[in-house]
C-alpha positions in Angstrom: 39.3 61.0 -40.5 36.7 58.3 -41.4 38.8 55.1 -41.6 42.0 53.7 -40.0 43.7 50.8 -41.4 46.2 48.8 -39.4 47.1 45.2 -38.9 47.6 45.7 -35.1 46.6 48.3 -32.5 48.2 48.9 -29.2 48.0 51.5 -26.7 50.2 54.7 -26.8 53.1 53.2 -24.6 52.8 50.1 -26.8 52.4 47.9 -23.8 48.8 46.8 -24.0 45.5 46.9 -25.8 44.1 50.2 -26.7 41.0 51.3 -24.8 37.8 52.0 -26.8 36.3 55.0 -25.0 32.9 54.8 -26.6 32.9 50.9 -27.4 33.0 49.2 -30.7 30.3 48.3 -33.4 30.8 45.4 -35.6 29.0 45.4 -38.9 26.5 42.7 -39.6 28.2 39.6 -40.7 31.4 40.4 -38.9 32.7 39.3 -35.4 35.6 38.8 -33.2 37.8 36.0 -34.2 41.3 34.7 -33.2 43.1 32.0 -31.2 43.0 34.3 -28.2 40.4 34.7 -25.4 37.9 37.6 -24.6 38.2 38.6 -21.1 35.3 41.0 -19.9 35.0 41.9 -16.3 31.9 43.6 -16.6 28.5 42.6 -17.9 27.9 41.1 -21.4 24.7 42.1 -22.9 23.5 40.6 -26.1 20.3 40.0 -27.9 21.4 36.6 -29.1 24.6 34.6 -28.6 25.9 31.4 -30.1 28.9 29.6 -28.2 30.1 26.6 -29.9 33.1 25.7 -27.6 33.6 25.1 -23.9 32.7 28.3 -22.0 33.1 29.5 -18.4 30.9 32.3 -17.2 31.0 34.4 -14.0 28.4 36.9 -14.8 26.4 37.0 -18.0 23.3 38.7 -18.8 21.4 37.9 -22.1 18.5 39.7 -23.2 17.8 37.7 -26.1 18.4 34.0 -27.0 21.5 32.2 -26.0 22.5 29.1 -27.8 25.3 27.1 -26.5 26.5 24.0 -28.6 29.4 23.1 -26.3 29.8 22.3 -22.8 28.9 25.2 -20.3 30.2 25.5 -16.8 28.7 28.1 -14.5 30.8 28.7 -11.4 28.2 31.0 -9.6 24.5 30.6 -9.3 22.0 30.2 -12.0 18.8 32.2 -11.8 16.2 31.8 -14.5 13.3 34.3 -14.3 11.4 33.1 -17.3 7.9 31.5 -17.3 9.1 28.1 -18.7 12.3 25.9 -18.6 12.6 23.0 -21.0 15.5 20.4 -20.7 15.8 18.2 -23.7 18.1 15.9 -21.9 18.3 12.0 -21.3 19.5 12.2 -17.8 19.3 14.8 -14.9 21.5 14.4 -11.7 21.0 16.6 -8.7 23.5 16.6 -5.9 21.1 18.0 -3.2 19.1 15.3 -1.4 15.8 17.4 -1.6 14.1 19.0 -4.6 11.8 21.8 -3.9 8.7 22.6 -5.7 6.6 25.8 -5.5 9.5 27.6 -3.7 8.1 31.0 -4.0 9.1 33.8 -1.6 5.7 33.6 0.2 4.7 30.0 0.6 1.4 29.1 -1.1 -1.7 27.9 0.6 -3.1 24.4 0.2 -5.6 25.5 -2.2 -3.1 27.2 -4.3 -1.0 24.1 -4.3 -3.9 22.0 -5.7 -2.5 20.0 -8.6 1.2 20.5 -7.7 3.5 17.5 -8.0 5.2 15.4 -10.6 3.9 14.3 -14.0 5.3 11.5 -16.0 4.2 12.0 -19.6 3.3 8.7 -21.8 1.5 7.8 -24.9 -0.9 5.5 -22.8 -1.7 8.4 -20.5 0.3 10.7 -18.0 1.1 9.2 -14.6 0.9 11.8 -11.8 1.7 12.3 -8.1 -0.2 15.4 -7.2 -1.6 17.3 -4.2 -5.4 17.0 -4.1 -6.7 19.9 -1.8 -10.2 18.5 -1.9 -9.1 15.3 -0.2 -6.2 17.0 1.8 -4.0 14.2 0.5 -1.2 13.2 -2.0 -2.8 11.2 -4.7 -1.6 8.9 -7.5 -3.6 8.7 -10.7 -2.6 5.1 -11.2 -2.1 2.0 -9.3 0.5 1.9 -6.5 2.8 -1.1 -5.8 5.2 -1.7 -3.2 6.7 -4.8 -1.7 5.6 -3.8 1.8 3.4 -1.2 3.3 3.8 0.1 6.9 1.3 1.8 9.1 -1.7 0.9 11.4 -4.2 0.8 8.4 -6.6 2.8 10.6 -7.2 5.4 7.9 -7.8 2.9 5.2 -11.1 3.4 3.2 -12.8 2.4 0.0 -10.8 -0.9 -0.2 -12.3 -2.8 -3.1 -9.8 -5.8 -3.3 -7.7 -7.9 -1.1 -8.9 -9.3 2.1 -12.8 -10.0 2.2 -14.6 -10.7 5.4 -17.5 -13.2 5.2 -20.1 -14.4 7.8 -21.9 -17.5 7.0 -20.7 -17.1 3.3 -22.0 -13.7 2.9 -19.8 -10.8 2.4 -19.5 -8.3 5.2 -17.1 -6.0 3.2 -13.8 -5.3 2.1 -13.1 -2.0 3.8 -12.7 -3.6 7.4 -9.5 -2.7 9.2 -10.1 -4.6 12.4 -11.4 -8.2 13.2 -12.2 -9.2 16.7 -12.9 -12.8 17.4 -15.2 -13.6 20.3 -13.9 -15.7 23.3 -13.6 -19.3 22.6 -13.1 -18.9 18.8 -10.7 -21.3 17.1 -8.4 -20.1 14.3 -6.8 -22.6 12.1 -3.4 -21.5 10.9 -0.6 -23.0 8.8 3.3 -22.5 9.5 3.8 -20.8 6.2 1.0 -18.4 7.0 -2.7 -18.2 7.0 -4.5 -19.2 4.0 -8.0 -20.0 5.6 -9.3 -19.1 8.9 -12.0 -21.3 10.2 -13.8 -20.2 13.4 -15.4 -22.9 15.1 -18.3 -21.2 16.7 -22.0 -21.1 15.9 -24.8 -23.7 16.2 -25.4 -27.0 14.4 -28.8 -28.6 14.5 -29.8 -32.1 13.6 -33.3 -33.8 13.5 -33.0 -37.6 13.7 -35.6 -40.4 13.8 -33.4 -43.3 14.7 -30.0 -44.3 13.3 -26.8 -42.3 13.7 -26.3 -38.5 14.0 -22.8 -37.0 13.2 -21.7 -33.9 14.9 -19.3 -31.8 12.8 -16.8 -30.4 15.5 -15.1 -28.3 12.7 -18.3 -26.5 12.0 -19.7 -25.4 15.4 -19.1 -25.6 19.0 -22.9 -25.9 20.1 -24.8 -28.7 18.7 -28.5 -29.5 19.2 -30.1 -33.0 18.3 -33.8 -33.5 18.2 -34.3 -37.4 18.5 -37.0 -39.8 18.2 -36.5 -43.6 18.5 -33.2 -45.2 18.9 -30.4 -42.7 18.1 -26.7 -42.9 18.4 -24.5 -39.8 18.6 -21.0 -39.7 17.0 -18.5 -37.0 15.8 -16.3 -36.0 13.0 -13.4 -33.6 12.7 -12.3 -31.3 15.6 -9.2 -29.9 17.2 -7.5 -31.0 20.3 -8.6 -28.9 23.4 -11.8 -27.6 21.8 -14.8 -27.3 24.0 -18.3 -28.5 22.9 -21.8 -29.0 24.0 -24.7 -31.0 22.6 -28.2 -30.5 23.6 -30.6 -33.4 23.2 -34.3 -32.9 22.9 -36.7 -35.9 22.8 -39.4 -35.6 20.3 -41.5 -38.5 21.2 -39.9 -41.5 23.1 -36.2 -41.6 22.4 -33.2 -43.8 23.4 -30.1 -42.0 22.8 -26.6 -43.5 23.1 -23.0 -42.5 22.2 -20.2 -43.7 20.0 -17.0 -45.1 21.7 -15.5 -41.6 21.0 -17.3 -40.3 24.1 -15.5 -41.1 27.5 -17.4 -40.5 30.6 -16.3 -40.3 34.3 -17.9 -43.5 35.1 -16.6 -45.4 32.2 -20.1 -45.8 30.6 -22.5 -43.5 29.0 -25.1 -42.0 31.3 -28.9 -43.2 31.1 -30.7 -40.4 29.4 -34.5 -39.9 29.9 -36.6 -41.4 27.4 -39.8 -39.6 27.8 -41.0 -37.2 25.1 -39.9 -33.4 25.8 -37.1 -34.5 28.0 -33.9 -32.4 27.6 -30.3 -33.5 28.3 -27.0 -31.6 28.0 -23.6 -33.3 27.3 -20.4 -31.3 27.4 -17.3 -32.5 26.4 -13.6 -31.4 25.4 -11.6 -33.0 22.6 -8.8 -34.8 24.1 -7.4 -36.5 20.9 -8.0 -36.5 17.1 -6.3 -38.6 14.7 -5.3 -42.1 13.6 -5.2 -43.3 17.2 -8.7 -42.5 17.4 -10.8 -39.6 18.6 -11.3 -39.2 22.2 -13.9 -36.9 24.1 -13.9 -36.1 27.6 -17.6 -35.9 28.4 -19.9 -34.9 31.3 -23.6 -35.1 31.3 -26.4 -33.2 32.9 -29.9 -34.7 32.3 -33.7 -34.2 33.1 -34.0 -30.4 32.6 -37.6 -31.1 31.5 
């Protein structure tokens, strides 16, 4: 008997489906259709499959291509043993709080992980966060921005923009992570932050042959005046509680006096030596600066010559 024709097949008892001892073969172009379902408790092996509806799988092995046009629910684990997985989706959501990369059975060495990371493809160039084994660091291939950075900054190197340290107007560099101000330095700050730091240390020198010489208290704390003839010393700027010194050297006969800013213990300025080569030292502290008038509390040491 080569062919059996019937509208329905049941088992011998008429109570269930017949068993196909050696399976069934469907000619090309034909398949299984109907409103019912196909229940297979074993393994489904197919060279290619096209599923257009909603499907629920517990154990499926596909040796060829599997195309699913509807929704697919996998109630068990999904293992992909191929060499490439492509997801043409607009959104990926992962419930796990950690995504593992390079999760091989035996963990890879640092050199084997070189270049591992995340790549964002773009027409203007790909953006990457990858492991650089030669630097032993994670690195970006583009600029990094964040509203705040935390850490002590002790490992910062090759800083090429941002804070630049200068000395006397000349750049010291931009890679410095620590600044140590010497004792006596004065820093000028603002309540809303520091925009400029002025350190009132250093030396101011003036050579004057008669007339008035002005000491800039905001530029230096040590001043030297080389005086000839009748010379009057006055000041500008300064900050309350700053300490200053002025060294006066006579170059020829000199008569040196002071503006009313200087207040001396006796109530009057000391009489300085007039002979050429005489050296005098005046030290003072800024008592007051402002509209009410500058006041300097001064003391004198004379005749070092």
